[in-house]
All heavy atoms as a GROMACS GRO file, in nm:
protein
  631
    1MET      N    1  11.280   6.701  12.410
    1MET     CA    2  11.260   6.649  12.276
    1MET      C    3  11.384   6.576  12.225
    1MET      O    4  11.374   6.474  12.165
    1MET     CB    5  11.222   6.764  12.183
    1MET     CG    6  11.193   6.722  12.042
    1MET     SD    7  11.044   6.622  12.039
    1MET     CE    8  11.031   6.591  11.868
    2LYS      N    9  11.501   6.632  12.254
    2LYS     CA   10  11.624   6.568  12.208
    2LYS      C   11  11.643   6.431  12.272
    2LYS      O   12  11.692   6.340  12.210
    2LYS     CB   13  11.745   6.656  12.238
    2LYS     CG   14  11.754   6.776  12.150
    2LYS     CD   15  11.880   6.855  12.180
    2LYS     CE   16  11.887   6.977  12.091
    2LYS     NZ   17  12.008   7.054  12.116
    3GLU      N   18  11.603   6.416  12.398
    3GLU     CA   19  11.618   6.289  12.466
    3GLU      C   20  11.536   6.180  12.398
    3GLU      O   21  11.581   6.068  12.385
    3GLU     CB   22  11.577   6.301  12.612
    3GLU     CG   23  11.673   6.385  12.693
    3GLU     CD   24  11.627   6.401  12.836
    3GLU    OE1   25  11.536   6.329  12.879
    3GLU    OE2   26  11.683   6.486  12.905
    4VAL      N   27  11.417   6.214  12.354
    4VAL     CA   28  11.332   6.117  12.286
    4VAL      C   29  11.398   6.071  12.157
    4VAL      O   30  11.400   5.953  12.126
    4VAL     CB   31  11.192   6.177  12.259
    4VAL    CG1   32  11.110   6.082  12.175
    4VAL    CG2   33  11.123   6.209  12.389
    5VAL      N   34  11.456   6.164  12.083
    5VAL     CA   35  11.522   6.130  11.957
    5VAL      C   36  11.642   6.040  11.984
    5VAL      O   37  11.661   5.939  11.917
    5VAL     CB   38  11.565   6.258  11.882
    5VAL    CG1   39  11.649   6.223  11.761
    5VAL    CG2   40  11.444   6.338  11.840
    6VAL      N   41  11.722   6.073  12.084
    6VAL     CA   42  11.840   5.993  12.115
    6VAL      C   43  11.799   5.853  12.158
    6VAL      O   44  11.857   5.755  12.114
    6VAL     CB   45  11.926   6.062  12.224
    6VAL    CG1   46  12.035   5.971  12.272
    6VAL    CG2   47  11.984   6.191  12.169
    7ILE      N   48  11.700   5.843  12.243
    7ILE     CA   49  11.654   5.712  12.287
    7ILE      C   50  11.600   5.633  12.168
    7ILE      O   51  11.628   5.515  12.154
    7ILE     CB   52  11.546   5.726  12.398
    7ILE    CG1   53  11.611   5.780  12.524
    7ILE    CG2   54  11.478   5.594  12.425
    7ILE    CD1   55  11.512   5.819  12.632
    8GLY      N   56  11.527   5.698  12.080
    8GLY     CA   57  11.475   5.631  11.962
    8GLY      C   58  11.587   5.580  11.872
    8GLY      O   59  11.582   5.468  11.823
    9LEU      N   60  11.689   5.661  11.851
    9LEU     CA   61  11.801   5.618  11.768
    9LEU      C   62  11.878   5.505  11.833
    9LEU      O   63  11.921   5.411  11.767
    9LEU     CB   64  11.896   5.736  11.738
    9LEU     CG   65  11.842   5.842  11.645
    9LEU    CD1   66  11.941   5.958  11.637
    9LEU    CD2   67  11.817   5.785  11.508
   10TRP      N   68  11.896   5.510  11.965
   10TRP     CA   69  11.968   5.405  12.034
   10TRP      C   70  11.892   5.274  12.023
   10TRP      O   71  11.949   5.170  11.997
   10TRP     CB   72  11.986   5.442  12.182
   10TRP     CG   73  12.061   5.337  12.256
   10TRP    CD1   74  12.195   5.320  12.261
   10TRP    CD2   75  12.005   5.232  12.336
   10TRP    NE1   76  12.227   5.213  12.339
   10TRP    CE2   77  12.112   5.157  12.386
   10TRP    CE3   78  11.876   5.195  12.370
   10TRP    CZ2   79  12.093   5.046  12.468
   10TRP    CZ3   80  11.858   5.085  12.452
   10TRP    CH2   81  11.965   5.014  12.499
   11LYS      N   82  11.760   5.281  12.036
   11LYS     CA   83  11.678   5.160  12.027
   11LYS      C   84  11.686   5.102  11.887
   11LYS      O   85  11.698   4.981  11.869
   11LYS     CB   86  11.534   5.191  12.065
   11LYS     CG   87  11.448   5.069  12.074
   11LYS     CD   88  11.311   5.100  12.129
   11LYS     CE   89  11.230   4.974  12.144
   11LYS     NZ   90  11.100   4.998  12.200
   12ILE      N   91  11.683   5.188  11.786
   12ILE     CA   92  11.695   5.140  11.648
   12ILE      C   93  11.832   5.077  11.625
   12ILE      O   94  11.845   4.972  11.567
   12ILE     CB   95  11.669   5.255  11.548
   12ILE    CG1   96  11.522   5.296  11.553
   12ILE    CG2   97  11.707   5.214  11.406
   12ILE    CD1   98  11.491   5.423  11.479
   13GLY      N   99  11.937   5.143  11.676
   13GLY     CA  100  12.071   5.090  11.660
   13GLY      C  101  12.088   4.956  11.730
   13GLY      O  102  12.150   4.864  11.678
   14PHE      N  103  12.031   4.942  11.850
   14PHE     CA  104  12.041   4.818  11.926
   14PHE      C  105  11.969   4.706  11.853
   14PHE      O  106  12.020   4.594  11.843
   14PHE     CB  107  11.981   4.841  12.065
   14PHE     CG  108  12.022   4.742  12.168
   14PHE    CD1  109  12.150   4.743  12.219
   14PHE    CD2  110  11.933   4.647  12.214
   14PHE    CE1  111  12.189   4.653  12.315
   14PHE    CE2  112  11.971   4.556  12.310
   14PHE     CZ  113  12.099   4.559  12.362
   15THR      N  114  11.852   4.736  11.798
   15THR     CA  115  11.776   4.636  11.723
   15THR      C  116  11.850   4.597  11.596
   15THR      O  117  11.854   4.478  11.561
   15THR     CB  118  11.636   4.692  11.689
   15THR    OG1  119  11.571   4.729  11.810
   15THR    CG2  120  11.553   4.591  11.615
   16LEU      N  121  11.910   4.693  11.529
   16LEU     CA  122  11.985   4.664  11.407
   16LEU      C  123  12.103   4.573  11.436
   16LEU      O  124  12.129   4.478  11.363
   16LEU     CB  125  12.033   4.794  11.342
   16LEU     CG  126  12.108   4.778  11.210
   16LEU    CD1  127  12.014   4.725  11.104
   16LEU    CD2  128  12.168   4.910  11.168
   17VAL      N  129  12.173   4.598  11.546
   17VAL     CA  130  12.287   4.512  11.584
   17VAL      C  131  12.238   4.370  11.609
   17VAL      O  132  12.300   4.274  11.563
   17VAL     CB  133  12.357   4.568  11.710
   17VAL    CG1  134  12.452   4.466  11.770
   17VAL    CG2  135  12.432   4.695  11.676
   18LYS      N  136  12.127   4.355  11.679
   18LYS     CA  137  12.077   4.220  11.708
   18LYS      C  138  12.032   4.150  11.580
   18LYS      O  139  12.054   4.030  11.565
   18LYS     CB  140  11.962   4.226  11.808
   18LYS     CG  141  12.010   4.263  11.947
   18LYS     CD  142  11.910   4.235  12.056
   18LYS     CE  143  11.777   4.297  12.036
   18LYS     NZ  144  11.685   4.279  12.147
   19ASP      N  145  11.971   4.223  11.489
   19ASP     CA  146  11.924   4.162  11.366
   19ASP      C  147  12.039   4.123  11.274
   19ASP      O  148  12.042   4.013  11.221
   19ASP     CB  149  11.830   4.257  11.289
   19ASP     CG  150  11.696   4.273  11.357
   19ASP    OD1  151  11.664   4.190  11.444
   19ASP    OD2  152  11.624   4.368  11.323
   20VAL      N  153  12.134   4.213  11.255
   20VAL     CA  154  12.241   4.190  11.159
   20VAL      C  155  12.349   4.099  11.217
   20VAL      O  156  12.388   3.999  11.156
   20VAL     CB  157  12.302   4.324  11.111
   20VAL    CG1  158  12.423   4.301  11.024
   20VAL    CG2  159  12.198   4.405  11.038
   21THR      N  160  12.400   4.130  11.334
   21THR     CA  161  12.512   4.057  11.390
   21THR      C  162  12.471   3.922  11.447
   21THR      O  163  12.540   3.822  11.426
   21THR     CB  164  12.581   4.140  11.501
   21THR    OG1  165  12.616   4.267  11.447
   21THR    CG2  166  12.704   4.071  11.553
   22PHE      N  167  12.362   3.916  11.517
   22PHE     CA  168  12.320   3.792  11.581
   22PHE      C  169  12.214   3.715  11.501
   22PHE      O  170  12.176   3.606  11.540
   22PHE     CB  171  12.268   3.819  11.721
   22PHE     CG  172  12.373   3.863  11.818
   22PHE    CD1  173  12.390   3.996  11.849
   22PHE    CD2  174  12.458   3.771  11.876
   22PHE    CE1  175  12.488   4.037  11.937
   22PHE    CE2  176  12.557   3.810  11.964
   22PHE     CZ  177  12.572   3.944  11.995
   23GLY      N  178  12.167   3.772  11.392
   23GLY     CA  179  12.069   3.702  11.308
   23GLY      C  180  11.937   3.675  11.379
   23GLY      O  181  11.877   3.570  11.359
   24GLU      N  182  11.894   3.770  11.459
   24GLU     CA  183  11.773   3.749  11.539
   24GLU      C  184  11.650   3.723  11.452
   24GLU      O  185  11.566   3.640  11.486
   24GLU     CB  186  11.751   3.870  11.629
   24GLU     CG  187  11.646   3.847  11.734
   24GLU     CD  188  11.639   3.960  11.835
   24GLU    OE1  189  11.610   4.074  11.794
   24GLU    OE2  190  11.663   3.933  11.952
   25ASP      N  191  11.639   3.790  11.339
   25ASP     CA  192  11.522   3.770  11.253
   25ASP      C  193  11.522   3.634  11.185
   25ASP      O  194  11.417   3.584  11.148
   25ASP     CB  195  11.514   3.880  11.146
   25ASP     CG  196  11.470   4.013  11.204
   25ASP    OD1  197  11.419   4.014  11.317
   25ASP    OD2  198  11.488   4.115  11.136
   26ARG      N  199  11.638   3.574  11.170
   26ARG     CA  200  11.647   3.441  11.106
   26ARG      C  201  11.619   3.327  11.203
   26ARG      O  202  11.608   3.212  11.161
   26ARG     CB  203  11.786   3.421  11.045
   26ARG     CG  204  11.814   3.509  10.927
   26ARG     CD  205  11.943   3.470  10.859
   26ARG     NE  206  12.051   3.447  10.955
   26ARG     CZ  207  12.155   3.527  10.973
   26ARG    NH1  208  12.166   3.637  10.902
   26ARG    NH2  209  12.249   3.498  11.061
   27SER      N  210  11.608   3.358  11.331
   27SER     CA  211  11.586   3.254  11.431
   27SER      C  212  11.453   3.185  11.406
   27SER      O  213  11.352   3.249  11.378
   27SER     CB  214  11.586   3.316  11.572
   27SER     OG  215  11.555   3.217  11.666
   28ARG      N  216  11.454   3.054  11.417
   28ARG     CA  217  11.331   2.977  11.395
   28ARG      C  218  11.261   2.946  11.526
   28ARG      O  219  11.159   2.878  11.527
   28ARG     CB  220  11.366   2.850  11.320
   28ARG     CG  221  11.425   2.884  11.182
   28ARG     CD  222  11.446   2.765  11.101
   28ARG     NE  223  11.314   2.708  11.074
   28ARG     CZ  224  11.293   2.610  10.990
   28ARG    NH1  225  11.392   2.560  10.924
   28ARG    NH2  226  11.172   2.562  10.972
   29ILE      N  227  11.317   2.992  11.635
   29ILE     CA  228  11.256   2.970  11.766
   29ILE      C  229  11.153   3.079  11.789
   29ILE      O  230  11.185   3.196  11.798
   29ILE     CB  231  11.364   2.972  11.876
   29ILE    CG1  232  11.465   2.862  11.852
   29ILE    CG2  233  11.299   2.958  12.013
   29ILE    CD1  234  11.585   2.870  11.941
   30ARG      N  235  11.027   3.040  11.797
   30ARG     CA  236  10.920   3.139  11.802
   30ARG      C  237  10.822   3.119  11.919
   30ARG      O  238  10.740   3.205  11.946
   30ARG     CB  239  10.839   3.135  11.673
   30ARG     CG  240  10.921   3.152  11.548
   30ARG     CD  241  10.891   3.283  11.483
   30ARG     NE  242  10.957   3.292  11.353
   30ARG     CZ  243  11.062   3.367  11.331
   30ARG    NH1  244  11.113   3.437  11.427
   30ARG    NH2  245  11.118   3.372  11.212
   31THR      N  246  10.827   3.005  11.985
   31THR     CA  247  10.726   2.979  12.089
   31THR      C  248  10.793   2.946  12.221
   31THR      O  249  10.911   2.912  12.227
   31THR     CB  250  10.634   2.863  12.049
   31THR    OG1  251  10.714   2.745  12.032
   31THR    CG2  252  10.558   2.892  11.921
   32GLY      N  253  10.713   2.953  12.326
   32GLY     CA  254  10.762   2.918  12.459
   32GLY      C  255  10.849   3.028  12.517
   32GLY      O  256  10.841   3.145  12.480
   33PHE      N  257  10.936   2.988  12.608
   33PHE     CA  258  11.022   3.085  12.677
   33PHE      C  259  11.155   3.106  12.608
   33PHE      O  260  11.228   3.200  12.641
   33PHE     CB  261  11.045   3.040  12.822
   33PHE     CG  262  11.125   2.914  12.834
   33PHE    CD1  263  11.263   2.919  12.845
   33PHE    CD2  264  11.063   2.790  12.831
   33PHE    CE1  265  11.337   2.804  12.855
   33PHE    CE2  266  11.137   2.674  12.841
   33PHE     CZ  267  11.275   2.681  12.852
   34LEU      N  268  11.191   3.022  12.513
   34LEU     CA  269  11.323   3.031  12.449
   34LEU      C  270  11.348   3.162  12.374
   34LEU      O  271  11.460   3.213  12.381
   34LEU     CB  272  11.346   2.911  12.358
   34LEU     CG  273  11.384   2.782  12.430
   34LEU    CD1  274  11.400   2.668  12.330
   34LEU    CD2  275  11.508   2.799  12.512
   35PRO      N  276  11.252   3.220  12.302
   35PRO     CA  277  11.280   3.349  12.238
   35PRO      C  278  11.322   3.456  12.338
   35PRO      O  279  11.414   3.534  12.312
   35PRO     CB  280  11.149   3.385  12.168
   35PRO     CG  281  11.080   3.256  12.147
   35PRO     CD  282  11.119   3.170  12.264
   36HIS      N  283  11.258   3.458  12.454
   36HIS     CA  284  11.292   3.557  12.557
   36HIS      C  285  11.430   3.528  12.616
   36HIS      O  286  11.508   3.620  12.641
   36HIS     CB  287  11.187   3.557  12.668
   36HIS     CG  288  11.052   3.599  12.622
   36HIS    ND1  289  11.021   3.729  12.588
   36HIS    CD2  290  10.940   3.528  12.600
   36HIS    CE1  291  10.896   3.736  12.549
   36HIS    NE2  292  10.844   3.615  12.555
   37LEU      N  293  11.459   3.400  12.638
   37LEU     CA  294  11.589   3.362  12.692
   37LEU      C  295  11.703   3.399  12.597
   37LEU      O  296  11.806   3.452  12.638
   37LEU     CB  297  11.590   3.211  12.721
   37LEU     CG  298  11.714   3.155  12.787
   37LEU    CD1  299  11.731   3.216  12.926
   37LEU    CD2  300  11.706   3.005  12.795
   38LEU      N  301  11.683   3.375  12.468
   38LEU     CA  302  11.785   3.409  12.369
   38LEU      C  303  11.801   3.561  12.357
   38LEU      O  304  11.912   3.610  12.337
   38LEU     CB  305  11.753   3.346  12.235
   38LEU     CG  306  11.768   3.194  12.230
   38LEU    CD1  307  11.721   3.140  12.096
   38LEU    CD2  308  11.910   3.154  12.257
   39ALA      N  309  11.691   3.634  12.368
   39ALA     CA  310  11.700   3.781  12.364
   39ALA      C  311  11.780   3.833  12.483
   39ALA      O  312  11.861   3.925  12.469
   39ALA     CB  313  11.560   3.842  12.362
   40ILE      N  314  11.759   3.773  12.600
   40ILE     CA  315  11.836   3.812  12.717
   40ILE      C  316  11.984   3.784  12.695
   40ILE      O  317  12.071   3.866  12.728
   40ILE     CB  318  11.784   3.740  12.844
   40ILE    CG1  319  11.646   3.793  12.880
   40ILE    CG2  320  11.880   3.755  12.960
   40ILE    CD1  321  11.574   3.711  12.985
   41ALA      N  322  12.016   3.667  12.640
   41ALA     CA  323  12.156   3.631  12.613
   41ALA      C  324  12.219   3.726  12.512
   41ALA      O  325  12.334   3.769  12.529
   41ALA     CB  326  12.164   3.488  12.563
   42ARG      N  327  12.146   3.763  12.408
   42ARG     CA  328  12.199   3.858  12.309
   42ARG      C  329  12.223   3.995  12.371
   42ARG      O  330  12.326   4.059  12.347
   42ARG     CB  331  12.102   3.870  12.191
   42ARG     CG  332  12.096   3.748  12.104
   42ARG     CD  333  12.000   3.770  11.987
   42ARG     NE  334  11.974   3.647  11.919
   42ARG     CZ  335  11.858   3.581  11.922
   42ARG    NH1  336  11.755   3.631  11.989
   42ARG    NH2  337  11.844   3.469  11.857
   43ASN      N  338  12.128   4.042  12.450
   43ASN     CA  339  12.143   4.171  12.516
   43ASN      C  340  12.262   4.170  12.612
   43ASN      O  341  12.337   4.268  12.619
   43ASN     CB  342  12.016   4.210  12.592
   43ASN     CG  343  11.902   4.241  12.499
   43ASN    OD1  344  11.921   4.271  12.382
   43ASN    ND2  345  11.781   4.234  12.552
   44LEU      N  346  12.279   4.061  12.685
   44LEU     CA  347  12.392   4.049  12.776
   44LEU      C  348  12.524   4.055  12.699
   44LEU      O  349  12.616   4.127  12.738
   44LEU     CB  350  12.384   3.918  12.855
   44LEU     CG  351  12.503   3.888  12.945
   44LEU    CD1  352  12.514   3.990  13.056
   44LEU    CD2  353  12.491   3.747  13.002
   45ALA      N  354  12.531   3.983  12.588
   45ALA     CA  355  12.654   3.983  12.508
   45ALA      C  356  12.684   4.122  12.454
   45ALA      O  357  12.798   4.170  12.463
   45ALA     CB  358  12.640   3.884  12.392
   46ILE      N  359  12.585   4.190  12.401
   46ILE     CA  360  12.606   4.325  12.347
   46ILE      C  361  12.652   4.420  12.456
   46ILE      O  362  12.747   4.497  12.437
   46ILE     CB  363  12.478   4.377  12.279
   46ILE    CG1  364  12.449   4.297  12.152
   46ILE    CG2  365  12.488   4.526  12.248
   46ILE    CD1  366  12.313   4.322  12.092
   47ASN      N  367  12.589   4.413  12.572
   47ASN     CA  368  12.628   4.502  12.681
   47ASN      C  369  12.767   4.471  12.734
   47ASN      O  370  12.842   4.562  12.768
   47ASN     CB  371  12.524   4.499  12.793
   47ASN     CG  372  12.396   4.570  12.754
   47ASN    OD1  373  12.401   4.675  12.692
   47ASN    ND2  374  12.283   4.513  12.789
   48LEU      N  375  12.804   4.343  12.740
   48LEU     CA  376  12.939   4.307  12.783
   48LEU      C  377  13.043   4.357  12.683
   48LEU      O  378  13.148   4.407  12.722
   48LEU     CB  379  12.952   4.156  12.800
   48LEU     CG  380  12.890   4.096  12.925
   48LEU    CD1  381  12.895   3.944  12.919
   48LEU    CD2  382  12.961   4.147  13.049
   49TYR      N  383  13.013   4.342  12.555
   49TYR     CA  384  13.106   4.390  12.452
   49TYR      C  385  13.124   4.541  12.463
   49TYR      O  386  13.235   4.591  12.457
   49TYR     CB  387  13.056   4.356  12.312
   49TYR     CG  388  13.054   4.209  12.279
   49TYR    CD1  389  12.962   4.158  12.189
   49TYR    CD2  390  13.143   4.119  12.337
   49TYR    CE1  391  12.960   4.023  12.156
   49TYR    CE2  392  13.141   3.984  12.306
   49TYR     CZ  393  13.049   3.937  12.215
   49TYR     OH  394  13.047   3.804  12.182
   50ARG      N  395  13.015   4.612  12.480
   50ARG     CA  396  13.024   4.759  12.488
   50ARG      C  397  13.094   4.803  12.616
   50ARG      O  398  13.172   4.897  12.615
   50ARG     CB  399  12.885   4.821  12.479
   50ARG     CG  400  12.831   4.808  12.338
   50ARG     CD  401  12.714   4.899  12.314
   50ARG     NE  402  12.679   4.895  12.173
   50ARG     CZ  403  12.555   4.901  12.128
   50ARG    NH1  404  12.456   4.914  12.213
   50ARG    NH2  405  12.531   4.896  12.000
   51GLN      N  406  13.069   4.733  12.726
   51GLN     CA  407  13.134   4.766  12.852
   51GLN      C  408  13.285   4.740  12.842
   51GLN      O  409  13.364   4.810  12.904
   51GLN     CB  410  13.075   4.683  12.965
   51GLN     CG  411  13.130   4.719  13.101
   51GLN     CD  412  13.066   4.635  13.211
   51GLN    OE1  413  12.996   4.538  13.185
   51GLN    NE2  414  13.090   4.673  13.334
   52ALA      N  415  13.325   4.642  12.762
   52ALA     CA  416  13.466   4.611  12.744
   52ALA      C  417  13.534   4.709  12.649
   52ALA      O  418  13.654   4.703  12.629
   52ALA     CB  419  13.482   4.469  12.691
   53GLY      N  420  13.456   4.800  12.589
   53GLY     CA  421  13.514   4.904  12.505
   53GLY      C  422  13.502   4.880  12.356
   53GLY      O  423  13.555   4.958  12.276
   54PHE      N  424  13.434   4.776  12.315
   54PHE     CA  425  13.417   4.751  12.172
   54PHE      C  426  13.311   4.845  12.116
   54PHE      O  427  13.207   4.867  12.176
   54PHE     CB  428  13.371   4.606  12.147
   54PHE     CG  429  13.477   4.503  12.171
   54PHE    CD1  430  13.480   4.430  12.288
   54PHE    CD2  431  13.574   4.479  12.076
   54PHE    CE1  432  13.577   4.335  12.310
   54PHE    CE2  433  13.672   4.385  12.096
   54PHE     CZ  434  13.673   4.312  12.214
   55THR      N  435  13.338   4.899  11.999
   55THR     CA  436  13.238   4.979  11.930
   55THR      C  437  13.180   4.900  11.813
   55THR      O  438  13.072   4.930  11.766
   55THR     CB  439  13.299   5.110  11.877
   55THR    OG1  440  13.412   5.080  11.795
   55THR    CG2  441  13.341   5.199  11.993
   56ASN      N  442  13.252   4.800  11.768
   56ASN     CA  443  13.206   4.714  11.660
   56ASN      C  444  13.169   4.579  11.719
   56ASN      O  445  13.256   4.500  11.756
   56ASN     CB  446  13.317   4.700  11.554
   56ASN     CG  447  13.271   4.625  11.433
   56ASN    OD1  448  13.184   4.539  11.439
   56ASN    ND2  449  13.331   4.657  11.320
   57ILE      N  450  13.040   4.552  11.729
   57ILE     CA  451  12.991   4.431  11.795
   57ILE      C  452  13.028   4.307  11.714
   57ILE      O  453  13.062   4.203  11.771
   57ILE     CB  454  12.839   4.439  11.820
   57ILE    CG1  455  12.806   4.562  11.905
   57ILE    CG2  456  12.788   4.312  11.885
   57ILE    CD1  457  12.872   4.567  12.040
   58ALA      N  458  13.026   4.315  11.583
   58ALA     CA  459  13.062   4.200  11.500
   58ALA      C  460  13.209   4.163  11.522
   58ALA      O  461  13.243   4.045  11.531
   58ALA     CB  462  13.036   4.229  11.353
   59GLN      N  463  13.294   4.262  11.532
   59GLN     CA  464  13.436   4.237  11.558
   59GLN      C  465  13.454   4.173  11.696
   59GLN      O  466  13.533   4.080  11.712
   59GLN     CB  467  13.515   4.367  11.549
   59GLN     CG  468  13.662   4.351  11.570
   59GLN     CD  469  13.735   4.485  11.568
   59GLN    OE1  470  13.675   4.589  11.590
   59GLN    NE2  471  13.862   4.481  11.540
   60ALA      N  472  13.383   4.221  11.794
   60ALA     CA  473  13.391   4.165  11.929
   60ALA      C  474  13.344   4.020  11.929
   60ALA      O  475  13.406   3.934  11.993
   60ALA     CB  476  13.307   4.247  12.025
   61GLN      N  477  13.238   3.991  11.856
   61GLN     CA  478  13.186   3.856  11.850
   61GLN      C  479  13.287   3.762  11.784
   61GLN      O  480  13.308   3.650  11.831
   61GLN     CB  481  13.054   3.855  11.774
   61GLN     CG  482  12.984   3.721  11.777
   61GLN     CD  483  12.850   3.726  11.708
   61GLN    OE1  484  12.813   3.825  11.646
   61GLN    NE2  485  12.776   3.618  11.718
   62ARG      N  486  13.351   3.807  11.677
   62ARG     CA  487  13.454   3.724  11.612
   62ARG      C  488  13.570   3.700  11.706
   62ARG      O  489  13.621   3.588  11.716
   62ARG     CB  490  13.502   3.792  11.484
   62ARG     CG  491  13.406   3.778  11.368
   62ARG     CD  492  13.471   3.823  11.238
   62ARG     NE  493  13.510   3.964  11.242
   62ARG     CZ  494  13.429   4.065  11.208
   62ARG    NH1  495  13.306   4.040  11.170
   62ARG    NH2  496  13.472   4.189  11.213
   63LEU      N  497  13.615   3.802  11.776
   63LEU     CA  498  13.727   3.789  11.868
   63LEU      C  499  13.695   3.688  11.978
   63LEU      O  500  13.778   3.604  12.012
   63LEU     CB  501  13.763   3.924  11.929
   63LEU     CG  502  13.878   3.924  12.030
   63LEU    CD1  503  14.009   3.892  11.959
   63LEU    CD2  504  13.888   4.058  12.100
   64CYS      N  505  13.576   3.695  12.033
   64CYS     CA  506  13.539   3.605  12.142
   64CYS      C  507  13.512   3.463  12.092
   64CYS      O  508  13.516   3.369  12.171
   64CYS     CB  509  13.417   3.659  12.216
   64CYS     SG  510  13.458   3.803  12.315
   65SER      N  511  13.488   3.447  11.965
   65SER     CA  512  13.465   3.312  11.913
   65SER      C  513  13.594   3.234  11.895
   65SER      O  514  13.592   3.114  11.874
   65SER     CB  515  13.389   3.318  11.781
   65SER     OG  516  13.472   3.373  11.679
   66TYR      N  517  13.709   3.302  11.906
   66TYR     CA  518  13.837   3.235  11.888
   66TYR      C  519  13.877   3.152  12.008
   66TYR      O  520  13.960   3.063  11.996
   66TYR     CB  521  13.948   3.336  11.857
   66TYR     CG  522  13.932   3.405  11.725
   66TYR    CD1  523  13.966   3.539  11.711
   66TYR    CD2  524  13.883   3.339  11.614
   66TYR    CE1  525  13.951   3.603  11.590
   66TYR    CE2  526  13.866   3.402  11.493
   66TYR     CZ  527  13.902   3.534  11.482
   66TYR     OH  528  13.887   3.598  11.362
   67GLY      N  529  13.825   3.181  12.124
   67GLY     CA  530  13.863   3.103  12.240
   67GLY      C  531  13.798   3.153  12.367
   67GLY      O  532  13.741   3.262  12.373
   68LEU      N  533  13.809   3.071  12.468
   68LEU     CA  534  13.746   3.100  12.596
   68LEU      C  535  13.816   3.213  12.671
   68LEU      O  536  13.754   3.282  12.752
   68LEU     CB  537  13.747   2.972  12.681
   68LEU     CG  538  13.671   2.973  12.811
   68LEU    CD1  539  13.524   3.003  12.787
   68LEU    CD2  540  13.688   2.842  12.882
   69LYS      N  541  13.942   3.237  12.641
   69LYS     CA  542  14.020   3.340  12.711
   69LYS      C  543  13.952   3.477  12.703
   69LYS      O  544  13.940   3.548  12.802
   69LYS     CB  545  14.159   3.347  12.651
   69LYS     CG  546  14.246   3.457  12.707
   69LYS     CD  547  14.378   3.461  12.632
   69LYS     CE  548  14.443   3.595  12.656
   69LYS     NZ  549  14.537   3.630  12.554
   70HIS      N  550  13.908   3.515  12.586
   70HIS     CA  551  13.847   3.647  12.567
   70HIS      C  552  13.712   3.658  12.638
   70HIS      O  553  13.678   3.762  12.692
   70HIS     CB  554  13.830   3.679  12.419
   70HIS     CG  555  13.960   3.681  12.345
   70HIS    ND1  556  14.054   3.778  12.365
   70HIS    CD2  557  14.012   3.595  12.255
   70HIS    CE1  558  14.158   3.755  12.289
   70HIS    NE2  559  14.136   3.644  12.221
   71ILE      N  560  13.638   3.549  12.639
   71ILE     CA  561  13.508   3.550  12.707
   71ILE      C  562  13.528   3.565  12.858
   71ILE      O  563  13.458   3.640  12.924
   71ILE     CB  564  13.429   3.422  12.675
   71ILE    CG1  565  13.396   3.419  12.525
   71ILE    CG2  566  13.302   3.413  12.758
   71ILE    CD1  567  13.338   3.290  12.477
   72LEU      N  568  13.627   3.493  12.911
   72LEU     CA  569  13.656   3.504  13.054
   72LEU      C  570  13.701   3.644  13.091
   72LEU      O  571  13.670   3.694  13.200
   72LEU     CB  572  13.761   3.402  13.096
   72LEU     CG  573  13.717   3.255  13.086
   72LEU    CD1  574  13.833   3.163  13.120
   72LEU    CD2  575  13.598   3.228  13.175
   73GLU      N  576  13.773   3.710  13.003
   73GLU     CA  577  13.815   3.849  13.028
   73GLU      C  578  13.694   3.942  13.035
   73GLU      O  579  13.693   4.037  13.113
   73GLU     CB  580  13.912   3.895  12.920
   73GLU     CG  581  14.049   3.834  12.933
   73GLU     CD  582  14.142   3.873  12.820
   73GLU    OE1  583  14.102   3.956  12.734
   73GLU    OE2  584  14.253   3.821  12.816
   74LEU      N  585  13.593   3.916  12.952
   74LEU     CA  586  13.471   3.998  12.957
   74LEU      C  587  13.402   3.985  13.092
   74LEU      O  588  13.347   4.081  13.145
   74LEU     CB  589  13.374   3.959  12.846
   74LEU     CG  590  13.413   4.001  12.705
   74LEU    CD1  591  13.311   3.948  12.607
   74LEU    CD2  592  13.426   4.151  12.692
   75PHE      N  593  13.404   3.864  13.148
   75PHE     CA  594  13.342   3.842  13.277
   75PHE      C  595  13.438   3.868  13.392
   75PHE      O  596  13.406   3.843  13.507
   75PHE     CB  597  13.289   3.698  13.287
   75PHE     CG  598  13.162   3.676  13.212
   75PHE    CD1  599  13.162   3.612  13.090
   75PHE    CD2  600  13.041   3.720  13.262
   75PHE    CE1  601  13.045   3.591  13.020
   75PHE    CE2  602  12.924   3.700  13.194
   75PHE     CZ  603  12.925   3.635  13.073
   76ARG      N  604  13.558   3.912  13.358
   76ARG     CA  605  13.664   3.942  13.456
   76ARG      C  606  13.699   3.821  13.541
   76ARG      O  607  13.715   3.830  13.662
   76ARG     CB  608  13.625   4.061  13.543
   76ARG     CG  609  13.617   4.190  13.464
   76ARG     CD  610  13.573   4.304  13.554
   76ARG     NE  611  13.562   4.428  13.483
   76ARG     CZ  612  13.454   4.469  13.418
   76ARG    NH1  613  13.346   4.394  13.418
   76ARG    NH2  614  13.452   4.584  13.356
   77MET      N  615  13.704   3.706  13.475
   77MET     CA  616  13.740   3.584  13.545
   77MET      C  617  13.883   3.545  13.506
   77MET      O  618  13.928   3.576  13.397
   77MET     CB  619  13.645   3.470  13.507
   77MET     CG  620  13.500   3.498  13.544
   77MET     SD  621  13.389   3.375  13.482
   77MET     CE  622  13.411   3.248  13.599
   78LYS      N  623  13.953   3.478  13.595
   78LYS     CA  624  14.090   3.436  13.565
   78LYS      C  625  14.103   3.287  13.564
   78LYS      O  626  14.029   3.215  13.615
   78LYS     CB  627  14.185   3.496  13.668
   78LYS     CG  628  14.188   3.646  13.659
   78LYS     CD  629  14.285   3.703  13.757
   78LYS     CE  630  14.283   3.855  13.745
   78LYS     NZ  631  14.378   3.920  13.827
   0.00000   0.00000   0.00000
């Protein structure tokens, strides 16, 4: 029973991050394959930020928007 609750909370938290930080609900792209492609890109970004140790996704997004150096570090590229 506890696992179901934890999974439910994680899913709610993940959806909230995508809605608030990435503005997913404000997106005007609604048809074709682009909504799925953008969702994949958002999920990839969130997972990369979390894997890099960020707990605040908005802060991670701001940091990576300052330059390519931080993005390359997330992908472990030099």
